[in-house]
C-alpha positions as CSV (number, residue, x, y, z in Angstrom):
1,M,120.8,28.7,90.1
2,A,122.8,31.2,88.0
3,A,120.6,33.6,86.1
4,G,120.1,33.0,82.2
5,F,122.5,34.8,80.1
6,W,120.0,37.2,79.0
7,D,118.7,38.0,82.4
8,Y,122.3,38.6,83.8
9,I,122.9,41.0,80.8
10,V,120.3,43.0,81.7
11,E,120.7,43.2,85.3
12,S,124.7,44.1,84.5
13,M,124.1,46.4,81.7
14,P,123.9,49.7,83.7
15,S,127.5,48.8,85.2
16,I,128.9,48.1,81.6
17,L,127.3,51.3,80.2
18,E,128.8,53.2,82.9
19,G,132.1,52.2,81.7
20,L,131.2,52.5,78.0
21,V,130.6,56.2,78.5
22,Y,133.6,56.7,80.0
23,S,135.5,55.0,76.9
24,V,133.1,57.0,74.4
25,K,134.1,60.1,75.8
26,L,137.9,59.6,76.0
27,F,137.9,58.6,72.5
28,F,136.5,61.8,71.4
29,L,137.8,64.2,73.5
30,V,141.0,62.3,72.6
31,G,140.1,62.7,68.7
32,I,139.1,66.2,68.9
33,I,142.3,67.3,70.2
34,T,144.6,64.9,68.4
35,L,143.3,65.9,64.9
36,P,144.0,69.5,64.3
37,L,147.0,69.3,66.4
38,S,148.4,66.4,64.3
39,M,148.0,68.3,61.3
40,L,149.8,71.4,62.9
41,V,152.5,69.1,64.0
42,A,152.6,67.3,60.3
43,V,153.0,70.9,58.6
44,A,156.0,72.1,60.7
45,A,157.7,68.8,60.3
46,A,157.1,68.7,56.7
47,R,157.8,72.2,55.8
48,G,159.0,73.8,59.2
49,P,162.6,74.5,60.3
50,K,165.2,72.1,60.7
51,W,165.4,72.5,64.4
52,F,161.5,71.4,64.7
53,K,162.4,68.6,62.3
54,G,165.0,67.4,64.8
55,I,162.7,67.8,67.8
56,Y,160.0,65.7,65.9
57,K,162.1,63.1,64.8
58,V,162.7,62.5,68.8
59,Y,159.0,62.8,69.6
60,S,158.1,60.6,67.0
61,W,160.6,58.1,68.0
62,L,159.9,58.2,71.5
63,F,156.0,57.9,71.2
64,Q,155.7,55.4,68.3
65,G,158.7,53.1,70.0
66,S,157.2,52.7,73.3
67,P,154.2,50.8,74.5
68,L,151.1,53.1,75.3
69,M,150.5,51.1,78.6
70,L,154.2,52.0,79.3
71,Q,153.6,55.6,78.7
72,L,150.7,55.7,80.7
73,Y,152.5,53.7,84.0
74,L,155.4,56.1,83.6
75,A,153.1,59.3,83.6
76,Y,150.6,57.9,86.4
77,Y,153.2,56.3,88.7
78,G,156.0,58.2,87.8
79,L,155.0,61.9,88.2
80,P,153.8,61.4,92.0
81,F,158.0,60.3,92.4
82,F,158.6,64.3,91.5
83,D,155.6,65.7,93.7
84,V,153.9,66.2,90.8
85,I,150.2,65.3,91.5
86,L,147.5,65.6,88.4
87,P,144.2,64.6,88.0
88,V,144.4,61.1,86.3
89,D,141.7,62.1,83.8
90,F,144.1,64.9,82.9
91,V,146.8,62.4,82.8
92,V,145.1,59.6,80.4
93,I,143.8,62.4,77.8
94,T,147.3,64.0,77.7
95,V,149.2,60.8,77.1
96,F,146.7,59.6,74.7
97,V,146.6,62.7,72.9
98,L,150.7,62.6,72.7
99,C,151.1,59.1,71.6
100,F,148.3,59.2,68.9
101,T,149.5,62.4,67.8
102,A,152.8,60.9,66.8
103,Y,151.1,58.3,64.5
104,Q,148.7,60.8,63.3
105,S,150.9,63.5,62.3
106,E,153.0,61.0,60.7
107,I,150.4,60.1,58.6
108,F,149.6,63.5,57.8
109,R,153.3,64.2,56.8
110,G,153.0,61.6,54.4
111,G,150.0,63.1,52.7
112,I,151.9,66.5,52.4
113,I,155.1,65.6,51.3
114,S,153.3,63.7,48.5
115,T,151.8,66.5,47.2
116,D,153.3,67.3,43.8
117,I,155.6,70.2,43.6
118,G,154.2,71.5,40.5
119,Q,150.9,72.2,42.7
120,Y,153.3,74.5,45.2
121,E,154.9,76.5,41.9
122,A,151.2,76.7,40.6
123,C,150.2,78.2,43.6
124,Q,153.1,80.8,43.8
125,V,152.8,81.8,40.5
126,L,149.0,82.8,41.2
127,G,150.4,85.0,44.0
128,M,149.0,82.5,46.9
129,T,151.2,82.8,50.2
130,K,152.3,79.7,51.9
131,V,149.9,79.9,54.4
132,Q,146.9,79.9,52.0
133,T,148.6,77.1,49.7
134,M,148.4,75.0,52.6
135,L,145.1,75.6,53.5
136,R,143.2,75.8,50.2
137,V,145.4,73.5,48.2
138,V,147.8,70.9,50.0
139,I,145.7,70.4,53.5
140,P,142.4,69.3,51.6
141,Q,144.0,67.0,49.3
142,T,146.3,65.4,52.4
143,V,143.0,64.7,54.4
144,R,141.4,63.1,51.5
145,K,144.7,60.8,50.6
146,V,145.0,59.8,54.3
147,L,141.1,58.9,55.3
148,P,142.1,55.0,55.0
149,S,144.7,55.5,57.6
150,T,143.2,57.4,59.8
151,C,140.0,54.9,59.9
152,S,142.6,52.6,61.1
153,Q,144.0,54.8,63.9
154,A,140.5,55.5,65.1
155,I,139.8,52.3,65.5
156,V,143.1,51.5,67.4
157,L,142.3,54.7,69.3
158,F,139.2,53.0,70.9
159,K,140.2,49.9,71.3
160,D,143.1,51.3,73.3
161,T,140.8,53.2,75.4
162,S,140.6,49.6,77.4
163,L,144.5,50.3,78.7
164,V,143.3,52.6,81.0
165,A,141.8,49.9,83.2
166,T,145.4,49.1,84.1
167,I,145.8,52.3,86.1
168,G,142.3,51.8,87.8
169,V,140.1,54.0,85.7
170,G,136.6,52.6,85.0
171,D,136.5,52.2,81.5
172,L,134.5,49.7,79.4
173,L,136.6,46.6,80.0
174,R,137.4,47.5,83.8
175,S,133.6,47.4,84.2
176,A,133.3,44.1,82.7
177,R,136.3,42.9,84.4
178,A,134.4,43.8,87.9
179,L,131.6,41.6,87.3
180,V,133.7,39.1,86.0
181,I,135.5,38.9,88.8
182,R,132.5,39.3,91.3
183,D,130.3,36.8,89.7
184,L,132.6,34.6,88.1
185,R,131.2,34.4,84.8
186,I,132.7,35.6,81.5
187,D,129.1,37.0,80.1
188,A,130.1,40.5,80.6
189,F,133.2,39.9,78.5
190,V,131.2,38.6,75.5
191,V,128.9,41.6,75.5
192,V,132.3,43.6,75.8
193,L,133.6,42.0,72.6
194,V,130.2,42.6,71.0
195,I,130.5,46.5,71.5
196,Y,133.8,46.6,70.4
197,L,133.2,45.2,67.3
198,I,129.9,47.2,66.8
199,I,131.9,50.3,67.4
200,S,134.4,49.5,64.9
201,S,132.2,48.5,62.5
202,I,130.4,51.9,62.9
203,L,133.7,53.6,62.4
204,V,134.6,51.6,59.4
205,A,131.2,52.3,57.8
206,I,131.7,56.3,58.4
207,F,134.8,56.3,57.0
208,N,134.0,54.4,53.8
209,K,131.4,56.8,53.4
210,M,133.8,59.6,53.6
211,E,136.4,58.1,51.5
212,K,133.8,57.5,48.7
213,K,132.4,60.9,48.9
214,Y,135.7,62.6,49.3
215,S,138.3,60.6,48.1
216,I,140.7,62.1,45.3
217,Y,141.1,59.1,43.6
218,V,137.2,58.2,43.0
């Protein structure tokens, strides 16, 4: 007789939690790298030289216009054809950072270019340099403006960590799929669904609290 749902989940939880740990680590590593990198790219794309803006357009078009899964495939399976062998975790983190930086930098860029020109002129009158203007005036306002969009990207990022299962990495979804294949029951998928929903809800709650505290529209 098959074990009851709760008994089975208790028995399977160590495998599920092992996959969850990897997914959470990937989420935080990519987030920690992506946010500051995206801001730097956005500032350069909004206020930098024309040659950088041209490169940025191509980069943004490439990574926003193609599926993340395909990017993972090309990096993981394609690089060995050129005798480039890299650790799988390095490949995964690099692809995720490049992809999500393309999206988040565009969000930041939109916030930067929406800043009223009068604020730049006021800062200039006060004797502030361009760097000081960005750090003290423009960037703080931009961060507040884009909190809702950044929240959406954070949720997408965590959900997209499941894509690493397609190249054999033991994330949350792959751990659940291994249990389903082994035991021929979908209980693990139900648990994983609940985990994704809980974490997404936590992220929404965190960003909602930040938005209420820091939003320039309140």
